[in-house]
N, C-alpha and C positions, 0 to 999 in steps of 0.2 A: 498967507494965501491958501494954505492947506494943500500945497503941492510939493512934490519931491524936489529938493534942491538940485540944480544942475551939477554942481560940484559937491562931492562928499565932504562931510564934516570930519574933523579929527576926533579921536576918542575922548580927549579931555573936554571938548565942547559938548559932545553928546552926553557925557556924564554930568556936566554942569546943568544941562537942560533937564535931564531926568531928575536930578536932585531938586531943581526948582519946581517941577511938577509934584514931586513927593511931599514937599512941605505944605502943599495945598490940601493934603488929606488930613482929616481930623486926628488920626492915630499918631501923627507926627507933630501935633501942636504941643508946645511946651507945657501949657496949663490944662491940657485936656482931661476931662473927667468922664469916663465912659461907664454907663450903667446898663447898656444893652447886651444882647446875646452875641452880637457880632461887632466887635470894636477894633478889629485889626491888630489884635495882640499876637505877637509872635515870640515863642519861647527861645528860639535859637537866633543869635546874632548873625550866624553864617547864612541862615535862611533869609533873614531880613536884608542882608547885603546882596544876596543873590538876586533878590527881586527889587533892588533899589528902594526898599521900604514902601513900595507901591503894593499894599497888602489887601486893599478892599475889593480887588477885582473890578469887573465892568458890569454896568447895567443895574437894574433893580429887580426885585423878585418877579415882576410881571413883564419885564421888557429888557432884553439884553442891550438895546441901544439907548435906553433912558439914562438921563443924568442923575447921579447919586449926590445929593447935597453935601453929605459929610465926606465925600471923596471927589472933590472938585478936580484934583490933579489926575486921578485915574480916569475920570470921565473925560477930561480934556485929552488925555493920552488916547482913549478909545476913538474919540471924534477925529483927532488928527490922523491916526493910523488909517481909519477907513477912507479919509479924504486923500491921503498920500497913495494908498493902494489903488484907489480909483484912478488917480492920475497915471500910475504906472501901467494899469490895464489898458488905458487909452493909448499910451505911448507904445505898448506892445502890439497894437493893431485893432482893438475893438473900440473905435473912436466914438461911437454913438451910445456906449454904455452910460446909464444915468445914475445907477446906484449900486453899492456893494457894502458888505460888512464882513469883518473877520470873525469867525466863529471858532471857539476852542475845541473843535472836534476834527478828526481827519475826514477825508473825502467821503468815505462810505456813510458815516453817520450824518454828515451834512446833506447828502442826497436824501437820506431818510427824512430829515427835517423838511426838505422841499416837498416830498411826497405827502407827508402828514398835513402840510399846509394846504395842498391841493384837495385833500379829502373833504375839507369844509366847503370848497367850491363845487365839488362834484360828488355828492353823497351816494349816488347810485353806482358810481364806478368801482370796479373790483379788479380790472386788468391793467397791466403796464406792458406796452409793446416794446420789446427789447431786442434789437439786432445783436446777435450773440458775440460776446467777448469773454474769453475764458479767464476771468479775474474774479476771485471769490467775493471781495468786498462790495463791488457794484451790484452783484447778483443778490447778496444778502441784504443790501440796503432796501430792496423792494420787499423781500420777505419780512424783514423786521418791521417795516411800516404796515404790514398786514395785507399786502396786495399779491396778486397772482401774476408772476412774470409769464409773458407769452413770448417764447424764444423764437426769433426769426433767424434761420440758418443763413449763412453768408454764401455769396456766389463766388466761385473760383474763376477769376479772369486772368489768364496767364499764370503767374505765381501768386498774384494778389487775391486776398479775400475781401470782397466788397459788399456793400449793402444791397439786399434784394428788395428793391422798391416795390415791385409788383406784389411780392408776398406780404409786405407791410400793408399796402392798400387793400389787398384781398382780405387780410385778417381784420382790418377795421370794419369792412363791410359785413363780414361774418358775425363779428361780436356786437356790432352796433356802436357808433361813436360815443353815445351817452354812457356806455358801460366801460369805457376806456379812460383811465385816470390821465395818462399821458404817454407820449413816446419818449423813451429813455435812450438817447444816442450817445456816442463816444467819439472823441477826437483822438487824443493821444493813446497809443496802443502798441503792443508788440507785433513786429512784422512776423509773418507775411500779411496779417490783418492790417488794413489801412484805415484812416479816419472815415467815419460814416459820410455818406453823401448828404451833408447837412443842409445844403440849399434845397435839394429836392424834398427831404424830409420836412423841412420848415414850410414848404409850400403845401405839402399834404396836410400838415397839422392846421395850417390856416384855412384850407378848403373844408376840412371836416370839423373845425372849431375844437381841436384837441390840444391841450397844453403840451409843451415840448421842453424837457429838461435835458441839458447836455452835461455829460461827465467829461470835463476838460482837465483831468487830473494833473498832468504835467505839460499841458498845452500852452501855457503862457510864454514859455521859452521858445516856442515855434511860431514864426510869423505866418506859416501856412495854416496852422490850427486856428490862430486868432482871426485870420482872414476868412476862414470858413464860417466862424461864428458871426463875424460882421456881415458877411454876405447873406447868411441864413436869416438874420434879423431884418435885413433890408428887403428881401424878396418874400419872406414868409413869417413864420412865428417861432420865436425862441423865448421862453418865459424866464428861464434862469440857467446860468452855467456855473459849474462848481469846479474849483481848482485847489490843489494842495499847496500849503505854504512851504513845506520842506523841499518838495521836488522842484519848485520854481524859484525859491528865494534862498535856498541853502540855510535853513534854520532847523532847529530840532522838530521832530515829528510831534503833531498834536494840534495843528490848526489848519483851517481851510478858508477860502474866500467864496462867498455866495454872491453872485453878481447878476444883473439883469438890465432890461431896457424899460421896465415899468417900475417907477420908484415905489408906488403904493404896494405892489406885490412883494417886492423885496422887503419892505417894512413889515408886511404881514408875516413873512418867514421869520424875521428877527423877533417878532412878538410871540411867535409859536414856541421859541426856546424857553423852557421853564426855569425860572430862577436867575440868579446872577451867574457870572462866568469868570473863569480864570483870565487874568490879564496877560499871562505869560506869552501866549502866541502873538498878541498884539504888540507887546513890548519887544519881542524878538525881531519881528518883521520891521517895526519902526526903526529900531537901532540899525538893522542891516541896510535899509534903504537910505537912512540919513548918512551912513558911512560910505555907501556906494555913490549916491547921487544918480541922477538920470544918465550922466555920461558913463559912470562906472557900470551901471546895469546894461546899457546899450553895448558896451565893450564886451561884457560877458556873453550877451546874445550873439554878437558877431563872432566871437571866438568859438562858441558852440557850433555854429553853422560851418565854420572852417574845419573844425575837428570832425564833423560829420562827413565832409567830403574826403578828408584824409583817411578816416577809418574805413570808409566805403572802398576807396581805391586800394588800400593796403590789404584789406580783408579779401578782396577779389583776387589779388595776386596769390595770397596764401591758399585760397580755395583752389585755384587753378593748379598749384603745385601738388595738391593732394587729390587730384582728380575729382574735386567737388566744384560747386559753383555758388557764387553769391546770388541769392534769389533776387529776381527783378521786381522791386517794390517801390517804384518811383513816387507813389502817392504817400509813402510814410516818411516824414521828415526827421524822425528821431531814432527809430529802431531799424536794425538791419538783421538779415537772417542768412546763414550759410548752410547749404545742404550737408547732411551727414549720411548720404545714401551708401557710399562705399563702406563706411564704418558699420552701418546698420546691417548690410548684407554679410559682412564678415562674421559678426557675432551679435546675437540678440541683446546681450547685456552691455555691449560696448558703448552705446549711446549714453546710458545713465552713468556708466563708469567714467566716461569722459567728464561729465559734470562734477563727479566726486574728485577726480584728479585735479581739475581746475580750481576747485574750492580749497583743497588741501595745499595748493600752490599759491594761495592768497589772491586768487582772481575772484572778485565778488561781482554779482550782478549779471554775469553771463548765464543764460538759461539754455539747457539742452532739452529738446522736446522729442521724445520717441514717438513712433507711430502706434496708434491704437490703444492708448491708455484710457481707462474708464474711471470716472470719479463721480461720486454721489454727493451733491451739496444740497442740504435741506430737503431730502427726499426727491430731488431732481437728478436724474442720471445723465451725465454728459459723456458721449463717446468721443474719443480723440481729444480728451481734455488737455488744455494748454495750447492746442493748435488752432482753436476757434472754429473747428470744422470736424465733422464726423470722420472723414477719410481724407486727410491731407496727403498728397502724393509721396512725401518723403519726410524722414526725420531731419531735424535741423538744429542749429545753434543760434541764439540771439545775442546781440551786443548792441548797446545804445550809446549815442553821443548826447549826453545830457549836460545841462548847464554846470560849469565848473570843471569839466573834464580837461585834462592836459595831454599834450603830445606824449609825454612820458608814460601816462596811463595806457594809451593806445599801443605804444611800442612794446611795453612790458607784456601786455595782454597777448599781442600777436606772437611774441617770442615764446611765451609759455604754452600757448595753444599749439604752435608749430611743433614744439618739443613733445607735447602729449600725443599729437597725431602721428609723429614719427615713431614713438614708442609702440603704438598700436600696429603700425605697418610692419615694424621689425618683428613683433610677436606673431603677426599673421604669417610672415615669411617663414619663421621658425616652425610654426605649427604645420605649414604646408610641406616643408622639408621633412618633418617627422612623419607626416602622413604618407609622403612619397616613399620614404625608406621602409615604412611598415608595409605598404602595398608591394614594394619590390621584394621584401623578405617573404611575404605571403605567397607571391608568385613563384619564387625560387623553391619554397617548400612544396608547393603544388607540383612543380616539375619533377622534383626529387621523388615524390610519392608515385 
């Protein structure tokens, strides 16, 4: 049926299935005589076993989705993977999606492929409207494709950074709709930035007949992000949405899914990919989904949501204990931010030092964001880089509840963060005492004089 099984398969069943696919490829035929330049020959047995002898990759030189006659097993693997992944995207909340394919590139390059495909549809266009998100790969995806990003600064609403819809529409009118390749929006992001107002952006795109590409990097794991995409497609226009394999399905980095609501456009994108492609990302995600089944994946999504609530409540308690606060970002379903105002006021370098301390204590993934850092990316200068705004009111620390996180991860992180913050408070007290003694000594010397 081309759907993800409800109950996961055991490893021996998956391996038997993969071996059955592999013996359909010509490089594994017992009497095969290969005289071409690409015959699936592999020098190392270890490499062959690592790939289950599925050596030919996917697609043909002109189309990544095409069937390769001498690699029937690899071609079947590709078709099944795309079908199973489509089923899981529907399960995760985008029920009207019609087509998708796994591409052996991470999210940034996959976005570039989408933009390059749109170039043929809109030859006059040179601009991409981009509500700002301080993440280099999605910014570089536009530059690499040869377009000029038009950065739309976010609005500060309470603690949250949200899409400035008026600025987006004003910029479309100024530049002219025919000169704009697309609007490039974002769902999953680091707090205090929250997902873009996708429904409103989709309506604007439909009204001005402008394509809309969504960076849904790690949004499959969030029912809220997937709901935004579903609603955007229902009320307006979304041409494609791109998501990472590693962030959403816990496989090695190197693959993404390009999905959309118009099958012919998604096929156009797949045909734009030059040459054949590695089957590794497809193989990894198919193995993972067969082992989990829909019930296993739903369980992971449920656990992630529960851990988000737990991380939020515990991080708030810790923040209160250190005279800080958990920033109020209710529209962000994955990432949280805790202010570091007290720390920042104590010592300019303390915020970045906290990041180093956490990393050396084996806390990975936590981001500390100081105020006012400036970064130049491809000749574009961003003030307040990493905070998604020129002047965010305070320094802060990010933590995320992503798929696969365990209660132990949260507890250990909070314990180590608490210890680091206590160290800073102790040092600040000692420094204050030393300064007070110095001031007292100076005053005594002045009286003696």
